[in-house]
C-alpha positions in Angstrom: 279.6 -31.1 103.9 276.8 -33.9 104.4 273.7 -32.2 104.3 270.1 -33.3 104.1 267.5 -31.5 102.8 265.1 -33.8 103.0 265.4 -34.5 106.3 265.3 -30.2 106.5 261.8 -29.8 105.2 260.5 -32.0 106.9 261.8 -30.9 110.1 259.8 -27.7 109.1 255.9 -26.8 111.4 253.6 -27.0 109.0 252.8 -31.1 107.3 253.0 -29.8 104.5 256.6 -29.2 104.4 256.9 -29.0 99.9 255.5 -30.8 97.7 256.6 -34.5 97.2 256.1 -36.8 94.3 254.2 -39.9 95.5 255.2 -43.7 94.2 254.7 -47.0 95.2 257.7 -48.4 93.8 259.9 -50.3 96.4 263.2 -49.2 96.6 265.9 -50.2 95.6 268.1 -49.1 98.3 269.8 -52.4 100.1 270.3 -50.9 103.5 266.5 -49.8 104.1 266.1 -53.6 103.6 268.3 -54.7 105.8 266.7 -52.1 108.1 263.2 -53.8 107.6 264.7 -56.9 108.1 265.9 -56.2 111.4 263.0 -54.4 112.7 260.9 -57.6 112.2 263.3 -59.5 113.8 262.9 -57.1 116.8 267.3 -57.5 117.1 268.8 -54.7 118.6 272.1 -55.8 118.1 271.2 -56.4 114.4 269.7 -53.0 114.6 272.3 -50.7 116.2 274.6 -51.8 113.0 272.8 -50.1 110.2 273.3 -46.6 112.8 276.3 -44.1 112.7 278.7 -44.3 115.8 281.0 -41.7 114.4 279.4 -38.7 114.2 276.4 -40.3 116.6 273.8 -39.5 114.1 270.7 -37.2 114.8 267.5 -38.5 115.4 264.3 -36.0 115.5 260.8 -37.2 116.9 257.6 -35.6 115.2 258.5 -32.7 117.3 261.5 -31.9 116.0 262.7 -32.9 119.5 266.2 -35.4 119.7 265.9 -38.5 120.1 268.1 -41.0 122.2 270.0 -43.5 119.6 269.2 -46.1 122.6 265.4 -45.3 122.6 265.3 -45.2 118.9 267.2 -48.4 118.8 264.3 -49.5 121.5 261.5 -48.5 119.6 261.8 -50.1 115.9 263.5 -53.4 117.6 260.4 -53.7 120.3 258.0 -53.3 117.8 257.8 -57.6 117.1 257.5 -57.9 120.8 254.3 -56.0 120.6 252.3 -58.4 118.3 253.8 -57.2 114.8 253.8 -58.8 111.7 254.7 -57.1 108.9 256.4 -53.9 108.0 256.7 -52.8 104.7 258.4 -48.8 103.7 255.4 -47.4 100.9 257.8 -45.0 99.3 257.4 -41.4 98.7 260.4 -39.7 97.7 264.0 -40.6 96.9 267.3 -39.4 95.8 271.1 -39.7 96.3 272.6 -36.1 95.8 276.1 -37.0 96.7 277.4 -40.3 95.7 277.9 -40.6 99.5 274.5 -39.5 100.6 271.4 -41.9 99.7 267.5 -39.5 101.2 264.7 -41.2 101.4 261.5 -40.5 103.0 258.6 -43.7 103.4 255.5 -44.5 105.5 256.3 -47.5 107.0 253.3 -49.8 107.1 253.0 -51.3 110.1 250.4 -54.6 110.3 249.9 -55.6 114.0 248.6 -59.0 114.7 244.5 -59.3 115.1 244.3 -59.1 118.9 246.1 -55.5 118.4 244.1 -52.0 118.8 244.5 -51.9 114.4 245.3 -53.8 111.8 247.6 -51.5 111.0 249.9 -48.2 111.1 251.8 -45.6 109.4 255.0 -43.5 110.4 256.1 -41.1 108.1 260.1 -41.9 108.0 262.3 -39.3 106.7 265.9 -41.2 106.7 269.1 -39.9 105.0 272.2 -42.6 105.1 276.5 -42.3 104.4 278.3 -44.3 103.6 280.7 -44.4 105.5 284.6 -46.8 105.2 282.4 -48.9 101.8 279.3 -49.4 104.6 275.8 -47.4 103.9 274.5 -46.1 107.8 272.0 -44.4 109.0 273.6 -40.8 109.7 269.8 -39.1 110.4 265.9 -39.7 110.5 263.2 -37.7 111.8 260.2 -40.1 113.0 256.5 -39.0 113.0 253.3 -40.5 115.3 252.4 -43.5 114.5 248.7 -43.4 112.8 245.7 -45.1 111.7 245.8 -44.2 107.9 248.0 -42.8 105.3 249.6 -39.0 106.6 249.6 -36.6 103.5 253.4 -35.2 102.4 251.7 -33.0 99.6 249.4 -30.6 99.7 246.6 -31.2 96.7 243.8 -29.0 95.2 240.8 -31.3 97.0 239.0 -28.3 96.9 238.3 -26.6 93.3 237.5 -23.3 94.5 235.7 -22.1 91.4 233.5 -24.9 91.5 229.5 -24.5 91.9 228.8 -26.7 94.4 225.1 -26.5 94.3 224.6 -27.0 90.1 228.0 -30.5 91.1 225.7 -31.6 93.7 222.6 -31.4 91.3 224.7 -33.4 88.9 225.7 -36.1 91.4 222.1 -36.9 92.2 221.3 -36.9 88.3 224.5 -39.5 88.3 223.3 -41.1 91.3 219.6 -41.8 90.6 220.2 -45.1 87.9 223.5 -45.7 89.6 221.1 -46.7 92.9 224.1 -44.8 94.6 224.5 -42.4 97.4 225.6 -39.1 97.5 228.8 -38.6 100.2 229.2 -34.8 100.8 232.2 -33.7 101.8 232.9 -30.4 103.2 236.3 -28.9 103.7 239.3 -27.0 102.1 242.9 -27.3 100.9 244.0 -25.5 104.2 242.6 -28.2 106.2 244.8 -31.2 107.1 242.5 -33.4 108.2 240.3 -32.9 105.3 243.6 -33.8 103.3 244.2 -37.2 106.1 240.5 -38.2 104.3 241.0 -38.0 100.8 243.8 -39.9 100.9 242.0 -42.8 102.7 239.1 -42.4 100.4 241.7 -43.2 97.0 243.5 -45.8 99.5 242.7 -49.7 97.9 240.8 -50.6 101.7 238.2 -48.1 100.6 238.4 -47.1 97.1 236.4 -49.7 95.3 233.1 -48.9 98.0 233.5 -46.2 97.3 232.9 -46.0 93.4 230.2 -48.5 93.7 228.5 -46.9 96.0 228.2 -43.6 96.2 229.1 -40.4 94.4 231.4 -38.0 96.0 231.1 -34.4 96.1 233.6 -31.9 97.7 232.6 -28.4 99.1 234.6 -26.0 99.4 234.0 -23.5 103.2 237.1 -21.6 101.9 237.8 -19.5 105.3 234.3 -21.1 106.9 232.6 -18.2 104.0 231.8 -20.1 101.5 228.9 -22.4 100.9 227.2 -21.8 104.0 224.2 -21.6 102.5 224.5 -26.2 101.5 226.2 -26.5 105.1 223.0 -25.1 106.2 220.4 -27.0 103.4 222.2 -30.1 104.5 222.0 -29.7 108.0 226.1 -29.6 108.6 227.3 -27.7 111.4 230.3 -26.2 110.2 231.6 -24.5 113.9 232.1 -28.7 114.7 235.1 -28.5 111.9 236.2 -29.6 108.6 235.5 -32.3 107.5 232.1 -32.4 107.3 230.5 -35.1 105.9 226.3 -35.1 105.0 225.1 -38.5 103.1 222.2 -38.4 100.5 219.8 -40.7 99.1 220.0 -40.6 94.7 216.9 -38.9 95.3 219.1 -36.3 97.0 217.1 -36.3 100.4 219.0 -36.6 103.3 220.3 -39.3 105.0 222.6 -38.4 107.6 224.2 -35.3 109.1 227.7 -34.7 110.8 226.7 -33.7 114.2 229.5 -33.7 116.5 232.5 -33.8 114.6 233.3 -36.9 113.3 235.7 -37.0 110.7 237.4 -33.7 112.4 239.3 -35.8 113.7 240.8 -37.8 110.6 244.3 -38.5 111.3 243.4 -40.7 114.7 241.1 -42.0 112.6 241.3 -45.7 110.8 240.5 -47.5 107.8 238.0 -49.6 109.9 236.4 -46.8 111.2 235.4 -44.9 107.9 235.0 -49.1 105.9 233.1 -48.6 109.3 230.4 -46.0 108.4 230.8 -46.5 104.7 229.5 -49.8 104.9 226.6 -48.1 107.4 225.1 -45.6 104.9 225.5 -47.5 101.2 222.7 -48.3 99.5 220.6 -51.5 100.5 221.5 -53.5 96.5 218.7 -53.0 94.3 
């Protein structure tokens, strides 16, 4: 019996179904590259040949609802006509639990023409391939919704529950002053999915350099809305508007900006350019 444990894991309702080791290495699984090239070509007939016929593949969406095979083919083959320039597969996990089974979870990074609303989008995809009559075919897949930022597949401890946030802010001010940096206070908690989305974006190659050059970042744990409330009040951050919530201080610790309208609360719906625009607005002027 062929099983697809990765597909099962991603069928769970919580975004963090299981800890997954992240990897930036490209896949050596040739059929996945064939699938990628078929998407770029927009050739529905070539794409269809990479899916199982008997039995038909089990295809589901972000809500784990069935996707008809024809709709799946139309979605991927129709990207080129919508302005797709490139598609890259960033592998999160890959394994071959049986000789005739290959499983992979990845971000499909889609690059669009400049006329598109977003330059890039990210789709989390889980695929199970099976070898049938000497050919590798997709026997199961789950496709999540497109997003402007990479979606975290692994729950990390980005907020220390034992840290003294007030002391960390003081230390960050001490470091920021000679380096002529600003402080970025990020209020949130480990249970907050959008906090993980924002943290993933902060470590992306597009955003990490500007953070490293111009900001000291301090994560302030709010626990279950019952922790570091004094700091939220001090820096004028209304936590009832949602987290992650951000405050910006200058190198002397003076408040420059505090989030009032939940600007980062729905981080999963943001794009890289949104965050870069914000950081460029609040970075320090050249000394």
